[in-house]
Each structure stands twice: as structure tokens, then as C-alpha cells.
C-alpha positions in Angstrom: 15.1 -6.0 9.6 13.0 -3.0 10.2 12.5 -2.7 6.5 11.6 -6.8 6.6 9.2 -6.1 9.3 7.3 -3.2 8.0 7.0 -5.0 4.7 5.2 -7.6 6.5 2.9 -5.5 8.4 2.0 -3.8 4.9 1.0 -7.2 3.4 -1.4 -7.9 6.4 -2.9 -4.3 6.1 -3.8 -4.6 2.5 -4.9 -8.3 2.7 -7.6 -7.0 5.5 -8.5 -4.3 2.8 -9.1 -7.0 0.1 -11.2 -9.0 2.5 -13.4 -6.2 3.5 -13.8 -5.1 -0.1 -15.4 -8.6 -0.9 -17.9 -8.5 2.0 -20.7 -7.6 -0.1 -19.9 -9.9 -2.9 -21.0 -13.1 -1.2 -17.7 -14.6 -2.3 -16.6 -18.1 -0.8 -13.7 -18.4 1.4 -11.1 -19.1 -1.4 -12.2 -16.3 -3.5 -12.0 -14.0 -0.5 -8.6 -15.3 0.4 -7.3 -15.1 -3.3 -8.5 -11.3 -3.4 -6.5 -10.6 0.0 -3.5 -12.1 -1.2 -3.6 -10.5 -4.9 -4.1 -7.1 -3.0 -1.2 -7.5 -0.6 1.2 -9.1 -3.0 0.3 -7.1 -6.0 2.3 -4.0 -5.8 5.6 -5.5 -5.2 5.2 -8.1 -7.8 4.9 -5.4 -10.3 7.7 -3.6 -9.0 10.2 -6.7 -8.8 8.7 -7.5 -12.5 9.3 -4.1 -13.7 13.1 -3.9 -12.3 13.8 -7.3 -13.5 15.0 -8.4 -10.0 16.5 -12.1 -9.9 13.4 -13.3 -8.1 9.9 -11.7 -7.1 10.0 -11.0 -3.3 7.3 -13.5 -2.3 8.9 -16.1 -4.4 12.3 -15.6 -2.9 11.0 -15.5 0.5 7.8 -17.5 1.2 7.2 -16.0 4.5 5.5 -13.1 2.6 3.2 -15.3 1.0 2.0 -17.0 4.2 1.4 -13.7 5.9 -0.7 -12.8 3.0 -2.4 -16.2 3.4 -2.9 -16.2 6.9 -4.0 -12.6 7.3 -6.6 -13.1 4.6 -8.0 -16.1 6.3 -7.9 -14.3 9.6 -9.5 -11.4 8.2 -12.4 -13.6 6.6 -13.3 -15.0 9.9 -12.9 -11.8 12.2 -14.3 -8.8 10.1 -17.8 -9.9 10.1 -17.8 -9.0 13.9 -16.6 -5.4 13.5 -19.4 -3.0 12.9 -17.6 -0.1 11.6 -15.8 -2.0 8.5 -15.6 1.4 6.4 -13.2 2.9 9.2 -11.4 -0.2 9.3 -10.9 -0.3 5.6 -9.7 3.2 5.3 -7.1 3.0 8.3 -5.9 -0.6 7.1 -5.5 1.0 3.4 -3.8 4.3 4.7 -1.4 2.0 6.8 -0.8 -0.3 3.9 -0.3 2.6 1.5 2.3 4.1 3.6 4.2 0.8 4.3 4.4 -0.2 0.9 5.4 3.1 -0.6 8.3 3.6 2.0 9.4 -0.2 1.8 9.6 -0.1 -1.9 11.2 3.3 -2.2 14.1 2.2 0.1 14.3 -1.3 -1.4 15.0 0.4 -4.6 17.4 2.7 -3.5 19.3 -0.3 -2.0 19.2 -1.9 -5.1 21.3 0.9 -6.7 18.8 2.6 -8.7 18.3 6.4 -9.0 16.0 8.5 -6.4 13.7 9.3 -9.3 13.4 5.4 -9.9 12.9 4.8 -6.4 10.1 7.3 -5.8 8.4 6.3 -8.9 8.5 2.4 -7.9 7.5 3.3 -4.4 4.3 5.0 -5.6 3.6 2.4 -8.1 4.1 -0.4 -5.4 1.9 1.7 -2.9 -1.2 2.2 -5.1 -1.2 -0.8 -7.3 -2.4 -3.3 -4.8 -5.4 -1.1 -4.1 -6.1 -0.4 -7.8 -6.2 -4.3 -8.2 -8.4 -4.6 -5.2 -10.8 -2.0 -6.3 -11.2 -3.4 -9.9 -11.7 -7.0 -8.8 -14.3 -6.0 -6.2 -15.9 -3.6 -8.5 -15.1 -0.3 -6.7 -14.0 2.9 -7.9 -10.2 3.0 -7.5 -9.4 5.3 -4.6 -6.3 6.6 -6.6 -8.8 8.1 -9.2 -11.0 9.9 -6.7 -10.4 13.7 -5.6 -9.2 13.1 -2.2 -5.5 13.0 -1.4 -4.2 9.4 -2.4 -1.2 9.2 -4.7 -0.1 12.7 -3.3 0.7 11.3 0.4 2.7 8.5 -1.4 4.8 10.7 -3.5 5.5 13.0 -0.3 6.5 10.1 1.8 8.9 8.6 -0.7 10.3 11.9 -1.6 10.9 12.4 2.2 12.6 9.2 2.4 14.8 10.0 -0.4 15.7 13.3 1.2 16.5 11.9 4.5 18.5 8.7 3.2 20.7 11.3 1.1 21.4 13.8 4.0 21.2 11.4 7.2 21.7 8.0 5.9 23.0 6.7 9.5 19.5 7.5 10.9 17.9 4.2 11.6 14.2 5.8 11.9 14.1 7.5 8.4 11.6 4.9 7.1 9.4 5.6 10.2 9.1 9.3 9.7 8.4 8.8 6.0 5.6 6.1 6.9 4.2 8.6 9.5 4.1 11.3 6.8 2.0 9.3 4.4 -0.4 7.7 7.0 -1.1 11.1 8.6 -1.7 13.0 5.2 -3.9 10.0 4.1 -5.9 10.1 7.6 -6.3 14.0 7.3 -7.6 13.5 3.7 -10.2 11.0 4.8 -11.5 13.0 8.0 -10.7 16.5 6.7 -11.7 16.4 3.0 -8.4 17.4 1.8 -8.7 17.9 -2.0 -6.7 19.9 -4.5 -8.1 23.3 -5.2 -10.6 23.3 -8.3 -8.1 25.0 -10.7 -6.0 21.7 -10.4 -8.6 19.4 -11.1 -9.3 18.3 -14.3 -13.1 18.7 -15.2 -15.2 17.5 -18.5 -16.5 20.3 -20.3 
């Protein structure tokens, strides 16, 4: 049940980022809601398609679809009253990244796949929605920047795998992993956490 609600919160958070991304594009309500829904549902859709599960999660349980739709509509009418949209975007994106990464990792583990597959699919699920959002709204994808983005997702997925392997009965393993991803992203945003220059690819 905890995994289910975490997934719902992740969808709502990413839907908000999709709506905010469309704010300067003069899109109509339908276009904005579509972008919010694609952002929030895209990562999980890719995961379930790659793993060839019986049915994509939001097709099997339309509650996810409704949460994405209603969150996008609500965000469309409320974000215009928020002064610091950039801060809301970054916090919602960090929260969505953390939730999607951890929920996907745990879900893939529960499906019986190996830890390596679970971590890989967790990262893909976490970053894919943001990539789709940024491409459709003509923004530089956050995952391709110097700032820590995919790295927190990897560390959070790895932490969850280690916790599930060593203390599988602990009910808050997913919470710890979500907290790690979120905290690392917030530090990356506010403290300019980057890799050292020798680990960056530079054009010569």
C-alpha cells in the first residue's frame, strides 16, 4: 500500500512540473494537461513496455490516469498564482524523481528481476518522464546537465536494493531511499554539486 501511494504522489509531482514547463509556451488547457500527463506517466510506461508486463500500470489501474489528469488540471489553474515557479518546479521534479526511481526499483524487484535490472529500470523510470517533458517544452534536459541528476537516482535505487537484501522486513526501506534521492537533488540545486572536472566530458 505504501508503494501504491508513493507512486500516486510521484505522478502528481511530475504532472506539476509538466504544467510549469508549459507556462511560457502559451499552450491551451488541453495541451498543458497532455504535457503534464505524458510527463507523469511516461517513465512507468517505458518501464512496463521494456519489461513486457501483462498490462501497462495505468491501463491496469486507471486511478493513476485520473491522478495524472486531475493533478495537471489543478496545476493549470493554480501555478499562475505562484511567484517562484522555478523553485516549485525544482522541488516537485526532485520529489518526482525520488519517488519514481524508488517505486520502480521496488516494483521490478517484486516482479522477480535481478537487482541490476531493478536499478537500471528505476533510473530509467525516474529520468524518462523529465526527458520527455523537457524535449516537448523545448528545454535542455536536466539529466544532460552538469548538475547531479541521474546520480542521486542511481544511489537511491542502489540503497533500496541493499536494504531489501539485508533487512527486507523493514517497512520504511523505500522512505529512506526516497529521502536520499530527494536530499541529494536539493543539495545539487542549492549547493551546486557537480562532478570534478576530470570526470566531465569536454569537447576539444
